[in-house]
NUVEX-494311 format. One line per 2 residues: number of its first residue (from 1); their letters; for each residue x, y, z of N, C-alpha, C. Coordinates in Angstrom, 3 decimals, m for minus. Example, Ala and Ser with C-alpha at 12.3 -4.5 7.8 and 13.67 -1.06 7.14 Angstrom:
1 = as = 13.190,m5.690,7.800,12.300,m4.500,7.800,13.200,m3.300,7.800  12.850,m2.250,7.080,13.670,m1.060,7.140,12.900,0.030,7.870;
//
This chain:
1 = mq = m0.738,m32.780,m4.912,0.077,m32.800,m6.111,m0.439,m31.743,m7.094  0.445,m30.926,m7.580,0.076,m29.858,m8.501,m0.099,m30.413,m9.918;
3 = es = m1.163,m29.944,m10.576,m1.426,m30.389,m11.940,m0.400,m29.803,m12.896  m0.087,m30.560,m13.942,0.820,m30.034,m14.957,0.095,m28.966,m15.761;
5 = ee = 0.874,m28.111,m16.391,0.305,m27.025,m17.188,m0.570,m27.568,m18.320  m0.135,m28.644,m18.958,m0.920,m29.209,m20.064,m2.182,m29.896,m19.567;
7 = si = m2.133,m30.517,m18.374,m3.349,m31.157,m17.874,m4.385,m30.110,m17.476  m3.950,m28.951,m16.990,m4.870,m27.844,m16.712,m5.531,m27.410,m18.020;
9 = wt = m4.729,m27.269,m19.066,m5.218,m26.845,m20.378,m6.321,m27.782,m20.871  m6.089,m29.083,m20.720,m7.043,m30.087,m21.194,m8.252,m30.200,m20.269;
11 = ky = m8.010,m30.311,m18.982,m9.087,m30.509,m18.004,m10.145,m29.416,m18.094  m9.714,m28.178,m18.245,m10.654,m27.053,m18.255,m11.034,m26.603,m19.666;
13 = el = m10.645,m27.385,m20.664,m10.973,m27.091,m22.065,m10.637,m25.637,m22.407  m9.425,m25.237,m22.058,m9.037,m23.837,m22.196,m8.941,m23.382,m23.646;
15 = ee = m8.539,m24.258,m24.535,m8.482,m23.846,m25.941,m9.866,m23.433,m26.435  m10.874,m24.228,m26.125,m12.236,m23.920,m26.556,m12.749,m22.641,m25.893;
17 = ki = m12.487,m22.485,m24.607,m12.998,m21.319,m23.878,m12.293,m20.032,m24.305  m10.995,m20.099,m24.513,m10.264,m18.916,m24.982,m10.703,m18.564,m26.402;
19 = tk = m10.914,m19.572,m27.230,m11.403,m19.324,m28.588,m12.739,m18.592,m28.544  m13.638,m19.038,m27.688,m14.945,m18.379,m27.560,m14.775,m16.933,m27.107;
21 = il = m13.906,m16.703,m26.137,m13.645,m15.340,m25.662,m13.156,m14.474,m26.818  m12.191,m14.973,m27.574,m11.623,m14.191,m28.679,m12.650,m13.934,m29.785;
23 = kd = m13.543,m14.878,m30.014,m14.565,m14.700,m31.051,m15.676,m13.752,m30.608  m15.955,m13.713,m29.310,m17.107,m12.957,m28.808,m16.844,m11.478,m28.552;
25 = ve = m15.594,m11.074,m28.434,m15.307,m9.661,m28.158,m15.573,m8.841,m29.415  m16.445,m7.875,m29.274,m16.834,m7.022,m30.402,m15.870,m5.848,m30.543;
27 = pk = m15.434,m5.563,m31.757,m14.611,m4.360,m31.955,m15.461,m3.116,m31.693  m14.875,m2.104,m31.076,m15.613,m0.872,m30.774,m15.881,m0.068,m32.039;
29 = dy = m14.930,0.004,m32.912,m15.085,0.684,m34.200,m14.679,m0.302,m35.281  m15.664,m0.995,m35.835,m15.359,m2.029,m36.812,m14.749,m1.423,m38.075;
31 = ap = m13.589,m1.911,m38.430,m12.887,m1.491,m39.648,m12.594,m2.751,m40.454  m13.371,m3.009,m41.490,m13.239,m4.261,m42.246,m11.823,m4.569,m42.717;
33 = hf = m11.044,m3.555,m43.023,m9.689,m3.797,m43.523,m8.754,m4.355,m42.442  m9.174,m4.293,m41.162,m8.383,m4.896,m40.082,m8.832,m6.322,m39.775;
35 = gr = m9.911,m6.765,m40.377,m10.454,m8.078,m40.071,m11.547,m7.963,m39.022  m12.280,m9.004,m38.847,m13.441,m9.022,m37.950,m13.060,m9.092,m36.474;
37 = yv = m11.944,m9.706,m36.155,m11.614,m9.986,m34.757,m10.492,m9.083,m34.260  m10.629,m8.656,m33.003,m9.643,m7.756,m32.397,m8.635,m8.560,m31.577;
39 = yl = m7.489,m7.954,m31.331,m6.465,m8.560,m30.485,m6.762,m8.258,m29.020  m6.481,m9.223,m28.169,m6.587,m9.056,m26.721,m5.264,m9.437,m26.084;
41 = ta = m4.956,m8.791,m24.977,m3.793,m9.199,m24.192,m4.172,m10.435,m23.377  m3.183,m11.091,m22.832,m3.450,m12.236,m21.957,m4.232,m11.795,m20.722;
43 = yq = m4.016,m10.559,m20.266,m4.780,m10.041,m19.127,m6.256,m9.919,m19.478  m6.556,m9.385,m20.648,m7.952,m9.247,m21.058,m8.614,m10.612,m21.215;
45 = ia = m7.886,m11.566,m21.750,m8.415,m12.925,m21.876,m8.688,m13.502,m20.487  m7.756,m13.321,m19.561,m7.918,m13.847,m18.202,m9.092,m13.185,m17.481;
47 = ie = m9.274,m11.887,m17.670,m10.406,m11.189,m17.046,m11.722,m11.734,m17.600  m11.812,m11.883,m18.915,m13.023,m12.451,m19.523,m13.247,m13.887,m19.047;
49 = fc = m12.165,m14.646,m18.913,m12.275,m16.016,m18.419,m12.843,m16.007,m17.001  m12.334,m15.132,m16.155,m12.817,m15.020,m14.778,m14.302,m14.666,m14.752;
51 = kn = m14.706,m13.739,m15.601,m16.108,m13.309,m15.632,m17.033,m14.394,m16.184  m16.593,m15.108,m17.203,m17.449,m16.080,m17.887,m17.354,m17.505,m17.356;
53 = yk = m16.244,m17.821,m16.719,m16.014,m19.183,m16.232,m15.492,m19.117,m14.799  m16.242,m18.457,m13.932,m15.788,m18.164,m12.563,m15.440,m19.432,m11.784;
55 = ed = m16.240,m20.464,m11.925,m15.970,m21.705,m11.197,m14.620,m22.306,m11.623  m14.359,m22.342,m12.916,m13.072,m22.840,m13.411,m11.934,m21.931,m12.953;
57 = fd = m12.151,m20.621,m13.032,m11.132,m19.663,m12.588,m10.743,m19.941,m11.138  m11.740,m20.095,m10.271,m11.468,m20.358,m8.853,m10.761,m21.696,m8.666;
59 = di = m11.163,m22.703,m9.430,m10.601,m24.045,m9.309,m9.138,m24.105,m9.774  m8.795,m23.329,m10.794,m7.422,m23.321,m11.318,m6.447,m22.721,m10.304;
61 = kk = m6.933,m21.813,m9.474,m6.128,m21.224,m8.390,m4.922,m20.421,m8.885  m5.140,m19.675,m9.946,m4.137,m18.719,m10.410,m4.800,m17.349,m10.370;
63 = tl = m4.082,m16.341,m9.929,m4.657,m15.003,m9.815,m4.577,m14.269,m11.147  m5.201,m13.098,m11.188,m5.063,m12.232,m12.352,m3.706,m11.548,m12.358;
65 = gg = m3.005,m11.607,m11.242,m1.644,m11.080,m11.182,m1.577,m9.589,m11.363  m0.506,m9.156,m11.988,m0.275,m7.735,m12.195,0.882,m7.251,m11.352;
67 = sg = 1.384,m6.109,m11.703,2.529,m5.525,m11.017,2.204,m5.287,m9.546  3.086,m5.735,m8.675,2.931,m5.499,m7.250,2.026,m6.469,m6.517;
69 = tg = 1.542,m7.519,m7.178,0.641,m8.460,m6.506,1.384,m9.616,m5.854  2.649,m9.773,m6.168,3.416,m10.860,m5.580,3.089,m12.217,m6.163;
71 = sk = 2.483,m12.263,m7.342,2.102,m13.553,m7.933,3.308,m14.340,m8.433  4.453,m13.715,m8.500,5.717,m14.367,m8.854,5.625,m15.184,m10.146;
73 = gd = 4.918,m14.661,m11.122,4.871,m15.319,m12.420,3.882,m16.456,m12.526  3.132,m16.744,m11.455,2.177,m17.845,m11.496,0.754,m17.323,m11.694;
75 = sl = 0.610,m16.295,m12.491,m0.714,m15.718,m12.725,m1.375,m16.395,m13.921  m2.684,m16.240,m14.005,m3.414,m16.802,m15.140,m3.022,m16.132,m16.458;
77 = pr = m2.860,m14.799,m16.502,m2.400,m14.197,m17.760,m1.051,m14.745,m18.226  m0.124,m14.926,m17.317,1.185,m15.475,m17.688,1.028,m16.901,m18.204;
79 = yf = 0.208,m17.698,m17.521,m0.035,m19.072,m17.965,m0.655,m19.091,m19.363  m1.692,m18.257,m19.577,m2.321,m18.192,m20.897,m1.313,m17.778,m21.961;
81 = sn = m0.535,m16.750,m21.673,0.425,m16.240,m22.650,1.488,m17.282,m22.989  2.071,m17.889,m21.973,3.108,m18.900,m22.208,2.561,m20.101,m22.978;
83 = tl = 1.398,m20.580,m22.569,0.829,m21.773,m23.188,0.360,m21.493,m24.611  m0.355,m20.384,m24.803,m0.788,m20.035,m26.157,0.400,m19.857,m27.087;
85 = sr = 1.403,m19.133,m26.638,2.581,m18.896,m27.479,3.256,m20.207,m27.871  3.392,m21.097,m26.900,4.043,m22.384,m27.176,3.208,m23.224,m28.141;
87 = fi = 1.900,m23.307,m27.891,1.037,m24.125,m28.743,0.899,m23.545,m30.144  0.907,m22.232,m30.271,0.875,m21.617,m31.604,2.170,m21.946,m32.347;
89 = ke = 3.295,m21.815,m31.662,4.594,m22.121,m32.272,4.674,m23.589,m32.702  4.154,m24.486,m31.856,4.176,m25.922,m32.156,3.050,m26.340,m33.103;
91 = kk = 2.234,m25.398,m33.530,1.103,m25.626,m34.435,0.039,m26.547,m33.840  m0.035,m26.579,m32.506,m1.105,m27.314,m31.829,m2.381,m26.479,m31.806;
93 = vk = m2.226,m25.173,m31.840,m3.354,m24.242,m31.930,m3.168,m23.482,m33.230  m4.111,m23.664,m34.163,m3.955,m23.066,m35.490,m4.941,m21.938,m35.766;
95 = hi = m5.945,m21.781,m34.935,m6.993,m20.793,m35.187,m6.875,m19.549,m34.295  m5.762,m19.424,m33.608,m5.472,m18.224,m32.821,m4.132,m17.706,m33.305;
97 = ea = m4.071,m16.419,m33.581,m2.804,m15.836,m34.011,m2.298,m14.878,m32.947  m0.995,m14.709,m32.945,m0.353,m13.859,m31.948,0.499,m12.803,m32.634;
99 = tq = 0.674,m11.716,m31.945,1.596,m10.669,m32.366,2.094,m9.986,m31.103  2.947,m8.997,m31.267,3.472,m8.280,m30.109,3.328,m6.782,m30.304;
101 = ls = 3.066,m6.106,m29.197,3.068,m4.652,m29.140,4.371,m4.251,m28.466  5.158,m3.438,m29.130,6.436,m3.023,m28.569,6.227,m2.290,m27.250;
103 = ke = 7.083,m2.559,m26.292,7.015,m1.856,m25.011,7.664,m0.475,m25.094  8.240,m0.175,m26.251,8.899,1.117,m26.457,7.926,2.257,m26.161;
105 = yi = 8.318,3.137,m25.291,7.549,4.323,m24.895,6.294,4.007,m24.084  6.139,2.791,m23.639,5.000,2.437,m22.785,5.521,2.253,m21.370;
107 = ye = 4.943,2.985,m20.447,5.354,2.835,m19.055,4.535,1.757,m18.361  3.218,1.797,m18.539,2.375,0.771,m17.939,1.068,0.669,m18.716;
109 = vk = 0.438,m0.469,m18.567,m0.877,m0.706,m19.144,m1.773,m1.115,m17.986  m2.907,m0.427,m17.844,m3.821,m0.716,m16.737,m5.130,m1.283,m17.270;
111 = fy = m5.638,m2.264,m16.556,m6.948,m2.834,m16.844,m7.815,m2.570,m15.620  m9.003,m2.064,m15.830,m9.865,m1.719,m14.707,m11.325,m1.948,m15.073;
113 = gh = m12.176,m1.886,m14.044,m13.606,m2.021,m14.270,m14.079,m3.441,m14.468  m13.280,m4.404,m14.095,m13.642,m5.797,m14.361,m14.395,m6.462,m13.226;
115 = nc = m14.249,m5.987,m12.006,m14.902,m6.551,m10.824,m14.733,m8.071,m10.747  m13.549,m8.527,m11.019,m13.246,m9.947,m10.936,m12.491,m10.194,m9.631;
117 = en = m12.430,m11.405,m9.191,m11.821,m11.762,m7.910,m12.494,m11.011,m6.762  m13.794,m10.717,m6.924,m14.623,m10.078,m5.901,m14.128,m8.722,m5.436;
119 = qe = m13.409,m8.036,m6.270,m13.018,m6.673,m5.918,m12.833,m5.843,m7.172  m13.284,m4.616,m7.069,m13.128,m3.667,m8.170,m11.730,m3.086,m8.029;
121 = ke = m10.832,m3.468,m8.902,m9.467,m2.960,m8.801,m8.856,m2.861,m10.180  m7.801,m2.125,m10.234,m7.083,m2.059,m11.498,m5.921,m3.038,m11.449;
123 = ii = m5.551,m3.491,m12.613,m4.394,m4.370,m12.749,m3.389,m3.622,m13.605  m2.189,m3.476,m13.088,m1.118,m2.851,m13.864,m0.320,m3.979,m14.488;
125 = as = m0.403,m4.061,m15.804,0.155,m5.214,m16.503,1.537,m4.987,m17.068  1.922,m3.763,m17.263,3.186,m3.515,m17.937,4.072,m2.636,m17.080;
127 = np = 5.332,m2.936,m17.086,6.292,m2.221,m16.272,7.578,m2.085,m17.085  8.234,m0.943,m17.049,9.426,m0.763,m17.882,10.576,m1.704,m17.541;
129 = dw = 10.554,m2.285,m16.365,11.634,m3.189,m15.973,11.447,m4.606,m16.512  10.294,m4.894,m17.097,10.015,m6.235,m17.591,11.010,m6.709,m18.622;
131 = gy = 11.239,m5.883,m19.612,12.088,m6.300,m20.714,11.344,m7.077,m21.778  10.024,m7.178,m21.665,9.222,m7.932,m22.630,8.304,m6.999,m23.397;
133 = di = 8.043,m7.339,m24.652,6.969,m6.690,m25.379,5.654,m7.319,m24.904  4.543,m6.728,m25.298,3.238,m7.189,m24.838,2.641,m8.113,m25.897;
135 = sl = 2.354,m9.347,m25.506,1.766,m10.323,m26.431,0.281,m10.048,m26.609  m0.166,m10.193,m27.850,m1.568,m9.987,m28.206,m2.059,m11.195,m28.994;
137 = yr = m3.329,m11.544,m28.797,m3.901,m12.726,m29.436,m5.262,m12.392,m30.031  m5.586,m13.036,m31.155,m6.928,m12.911,m31.712,m7.293,m14.190,m32.445;
139 = yk = m8.594,m14.350,m32.636,m9.106,m15.476,m33.403,m8.724,m15.273,m34.863  m8.227,m16.327,m35.471,m7.809,m16.260,m36.874,m8.924,m16.821,m37.749;
141 = e = m9.374,m16.003,m38.695,m10.458,m16.414,m39.600,m9.971,m17.460,m40.575;
//
């Protein structure tokens, strides 16, 4: 029997773990007028989750996905994005804020150098056929 999306969220304490990920990422060029915390895509959150919580990542059985992987929308980044967006909208999560990066003039976004899922590979996260803007999340002070 497959676990419900909300039971996965609770069982693996994903709100707490994602919050820690968002708080721990250091800005490369700190600019106080932008705030202390940087925005991450759901892919970046999922990669950090895989690196920091490998046992949970393996147990959840969702891939990092990406264009051409055949994950058919059941990837961890998609799950994080859908769940975070819904919980933020419903005010169940109040300390994480979301915004969007327009897909206008963006052909693809690649993530590489993560060595997650036991292979050094790039993940192509954005494709012009998607029709979606790119969701971004950060810890809200």
